[in-house]
C-alpha positions in Angstrom: -2.0 57.4 -21.2 -4.2 59.8 -19.5 -3.3 63.0 -19.2 -2.4 64.1 -15.2 -3.7 67.1 -13.7 -0.6 67.5 -11.6 3.1 68.4 -13.6 4.9 66.0 -14.1 7.9 65.6 -11.4 10.2 65.1 -14.7 9.1 65.2 -18.3 9.3 62.2 -21.0 10.6 63.9 -24.0 8.4 62.1 -26.8 8.7 62.8 -30.4 6.1 65.1 -31.6 4.5 62.9 -34.1 4.3 59.7 -30.8 2.3 63.0 -28.9 0.3 63.1 -31.6 -0.7 59.8 -31.7 -1.7 59.6 -28.1 -3.7 63.4 -28.3 -5.8 61.4 -30.9 -6.1 58.2 -28.7 -6.7 58.6 -25.1 -10.1 60.7 -25.9 -11.1 57.3 -27.6 -9.3 54.9 -24.8 -11.3 57.2 -22.3 -14.9 57.3 -23.7 -14.6 53.4 -24.7 -13.9 53.8 -28.5 -13.4 50.5 -30.0 -12.9 51.3 -34.0 -10.5 50.0 -36.6 -9.1 53.4 -36.7 -8.7 53.0 -33.4 -6.7 49.7 -34.6 -4.6 51.6 -36.6 -3.4 54.7 -35.0 -2.3 51.9 -31.6 -0.4 50.2 -34.2 1.5 53.2 -35.1 1.9 54.5 -31.2 3.4 50.9 -30.9 5.7 51.2 -32.8 7.5 53.7 -31.1 7.1 51.9 -27.6 6.6 48.2 -28.0 6.6 48.2 -24.2 3.5 50.9 -23.4 1.3 47.8 -21.3 -2.3 50.7 -21.6 -1.8 50.2 -25.6 -1.1 47.3 -25.8 -4.5 47.0 -23.6 -6.4 49.0 -25.5 -5.1 47.3 -28.6 -7.0 44.2 -27.1 -10.0 45.9 -26.4 -10.5 47.1 -29.5 -9.6 43.8 -30.9 -11.8 41.9 -28.8 -14.8 44.3 -29.2 -14.3 43.8 -32.8 -13.6 40.3 -33.5 -16.6 39.4 -30.7 -19.2 41.9 -32.1 -18.9 40.3 -35.7 -19.0 37.0 -33.8 -22.7 38.0 -32.5 -20.9 37.8 -28.8 -19.7 34.4 -29.3 -16.3 32.7 -28.5 -13.8 33.8 -31.2 -14.3 31.0 -33.6 -16.6 32.5 -35.9 -16.2 31.5 -39.5 -16.5 35.4 -40.7 -14.4 36.2 -43.1 -13.8 39.5 -41.3 -13.4 37.6 -37.8 -10.6 35.7 -39.3 -9.1 37.8 -41.1 -8.7 40.7 -38.6 -6.8 37.8 -36.5 -4.9 36.4 -38.9 -3.6 40.3 -39.4 -2.9 40.4 -36.4 -1.2 37.1 -35.8 0.9 37.0 -38.8 2.0 41.0 -37.6 2.5 40.0 -33.5 5.0 37.9 -35.6 7.3 40.3 -36.7 7.2 42.4 -33.4 8.1 39.4 -31.2 11.3 38.7 -33.5 12.0 42.5 -33.3 11.2 41.9 -29.7 12.1 39.0 -28.4 12.1 39.6 -24.3 9.5 41.7 -24.2 6.5 40.5 -22.1 4.1 42.5 -23.7 4.1 41.2 -27.0 4.2 37.2 -25.5 0.9 37.9 -23.3 -0.9 39.5 -26.2 0.4 36.7 -28.4 -1.5 34.5 -25.9 -4.7 36.3 -26.1 -4.6 35.9 -29.8 -4.1 32.4 -29.9 -6.8 31.9 -27.3 -9.4 33.7 -29.4 -8.4 31.6 -32.6 -8.7 28.6 -30.7 -5.9 26.9 -32.7 -2.1 27.1 -32.0 -1.7 24.7 -34.9 1.2 26.8 -36.7 2.3 27.8 -33.3 5.3 25.4 -32.0 6.8 25.9 -35.7 7.3 29.6 -34.3 8.5 29.3 -30.6 10.8 26.7 -32.3 12.3 29.7 -34.5 12.4 31.7 -31.5 14.9 29.2 -29.3 16.7 28.3 -32.8 17.9 32.1 -32.3 17.7 31.9 -28.7 17.9 28.4 -27.3 17.2 30.3 -23.0 15.1 32.8 -24.1 12.2 33.0 -20.8 9.5 34.2 -22.8 9.7 31.9 -25.6 9.9 29.0 -23.0 7.3 30.7 -20.7 4.7 30.8 -24.2 5.8 27.3 -25.5 4.7 26.3 -21.3 1.1 28.0 -22.0 0.7 26.5 -25.2 1.4 22.8 -25.0 -1.5 23.5 -22.1 -3.7 25.4 -23.2 -4.1 23.4 -26.7 -2.7 19.9 -24.9 -0.1 19.7 -27.4 2.3 17.4 -24.7 2.4 14.6 -27.6 6.2 15.0 -29.3 7.6 17.3 -26.2 9.4 15.3 -24.8 11.0 14.3 -28.7 11.5 17.6 -28.7 13.4 18.5 -25.1 15.6 15.4 -26.2 16.7 17.5 -29.4 17.3 20.7 -27.7 19.3 18.9 -25.3 21.3 17.1 -27.9 21.9 20.3 -29.2 23.0 22.0 -25.3 23.1 19.6 -22.6 23.5 22.6 -20.2 20.9 24.5 -21.9 19.0 24.7 -18.4 15.6 25.9 -20.1 15.1 22.4 -21.8 15.8 20.2 -18.3 13.5 22.3 -16.7 10.8 22.3 -19.8 11.2 18.6 -19.8 10.3 18.4 -16.0 7.2 20.5 -16.6 5.9 17.7 -19.1 7.3 15.1 -17.1 4.5 16.3 -14.4 2.0 16.9 -17.3 1.9 14.0 -19.1 2.8 10.5 -16.7 2.2 9.5 -13.3 5.7 10.3 -11.8 5.7 6.9 -10.7 8.6 5.3 -10.1 9.2 3.6 -13.4 9.3 6.7 -15.2 11.3 8.1 -13.0 14.4 5.7 -12.8 14.1 6.1 -16.5 14.5 9.9 -16.4 17.7 10.1 -13.4 18.9 7.4 -16.1 18.3 9.9 -18.8 19.8 12.5 -16.9 23.1 10.4 -16.0 23.8 9.4 -19.9 24.0 13.4 -20.0 26.2 14.0 -17.0 29.0 11.0 -18.5 29.5 13.2 -21.4 29.8 16.7 -19.1 30.2 15.7 -15.7 30.3 19.0 -14.4 26.8 20.1 -16.0 25.0 21.5 -13.3 21.5 21.5 -15.1 21.6 17.8 -15.6 22.1 17.1 -11.8 19.3 19.4 -10.8 17.0 17.4 -13.1 17.9 13.9 -11.6 17.6 15.1 -8.0 15.1 16.9 -8.7 12.9 13.9 -10.2 14.5 11.8 -7.3 13.3 13.9 -4.6 9.7 15.1 -5.9 6.9 14.7 -3.4 9.9 12.8 -1.3 7.5 13.8 2.0 4.4 12.1 0.5 5.9 8.5 -0.7 8.4 7.9 2.0 8.7 4.0 0.2 9.2 5.2 -3.6 12.0 7.8 -2.4 13.8 6.1 -0.8 14.1 3.7 -3.4 14.7 6.7 -6.1 17.7 8.0 -4.0 19.1 5.2 -3.5 19.1 4.6 -7.6 20.4 8.3 -7.5 23.3 7.4 -4.8 24.4 4.1 -6.8 24.9 6.2 -10.4 26.4 9.0 -8.2 29.0 7.2 -7.0 29.8 5.2 -10.2 30.5 9.0 -11.5 32.5 9.7 -8.5 34.5 6.7 -8.5 36.1 8.5 -11.6 35.6 11.6 -11.1 35.8 11.8 -6.9 36.2 15.6 -7.0 33.1 16.5 -9.2 30.6 19.0 -7.1 27.9 17.9 -8.0 28.5 14.4 -7.4 29.0 15.3 -4.1 26.5 17.6 -3.0 24.3 15.6 -4.8 25.6 12.5 -2.6 25.7 14.8 0.6 22.1 15.4 0.2 21.1 11.7 -0.3 23.1 11.4 3.4 21.5 13.7 5.2 18.4 12.3 4.3 19.0 8.6 4.8 15.5 6.6 7.2 16.5 5.7 9.4 19.9 8.2 9.5 22.3 6.4 11.3 25.9 8.1 12.2 27.8 6.0 9.3 25.8 8.5 7.2 26.8 11.4 8.5 30.7 10.6 8.7 30.3 10.5 5.4 28.2 13.3 4.9 31.0 15.3 7.3 33.6 13.7 4.1 32.2 14.8 1.9 31.6 18.3 2.9 35.2 18.1 3.6 35.8 17.9 -0.3 33.4 20.4 -1.6 35.4 22.4 0.8 38.8 21.8 -0.7 37.4 21.7 -3.9 34.2 24.3 -4.5 36.1 27.1 -3.3 34.0 29.9 -4.1 31.4 28.7 -1.8 33.7 27.5 0.6 31.9 29.2 3.9 28.5 27.8 3.1 30.0 23.9 2.7 31.6 24.9 6.2 28.7 25.7 7.6 27.5 22.5 6.6 29.7 20.4 8.5 29.0 22.5 11.0 25.3 21.7 10.8 26.4 17.7 10.6 28.6 18.3 13.3 25.9 19.3 15.6 23.6 16.2 14.4 26.1 13.9 14.8 26.4 15.0 18.3 22.7 15.0 19.3 22.4 11.6 17.7 25.3 10.4 20.1 23.0 11.9 23.2 20.5 10.0 22.0 22.1 6.7 21.9 
């Protein structure tokens, strides 16, 4: 936003009023002036360009000085009515901005800062759910949700909310990802918990067998920290194998089931020839069933044949 001494390579044709606003804002920004007048001018200027990082950063600096100044240097949770009024108005205005710019990083980051200052997110989950009702796979809304539940420790109903969203759309990869995120932060990821979650995923898989998100979740839960606890990993992979083979009895050419079982066969301990033979057969099925990734599965088959050769030489 600061004027440059060299001519621009490509001059941006700003609207005259926007240029006028910047001409008033720039000197104040440079001189560190944080006033309510500048707060209003930045708001007006942002109406022209909601992605302008410098305007948002300056606006936060203004708000921070006004709020912290009213709090005598404290941390943003004063009962000072004017302080609360500033925060409340900004959060309310920002809700309208987010609804109009739901995939703008700057507005979501700004909202996080306001909530951190306010130290209260009691109404935020309703706002996030409303945004996800508009677009259930909005990455920015999910990222914001993870920040809110982590920062304010609002974990209690998150698994239930994930279940609700997955009932609405079982293919919602964002909801599956968030469920895993919540699980890692609210449980010890012990054997019982992870078996429960694998079973949960397979309840969904039996409804939609080609749902890659649910397959990824089941495998992700099974192989979490796989190198740190060999005994638990073996038990979980065996449980996953049982569930997968039951599904493949019904749908033997299910690509995600075959690829999951292939992973399990490759990670058997100790790895034996019968496991590699099964893996080889699975590659053949995938080569014929998954034409888009035929070359990849051919490559995997070549790897397995190489492992079989080495295993034979070691015998």
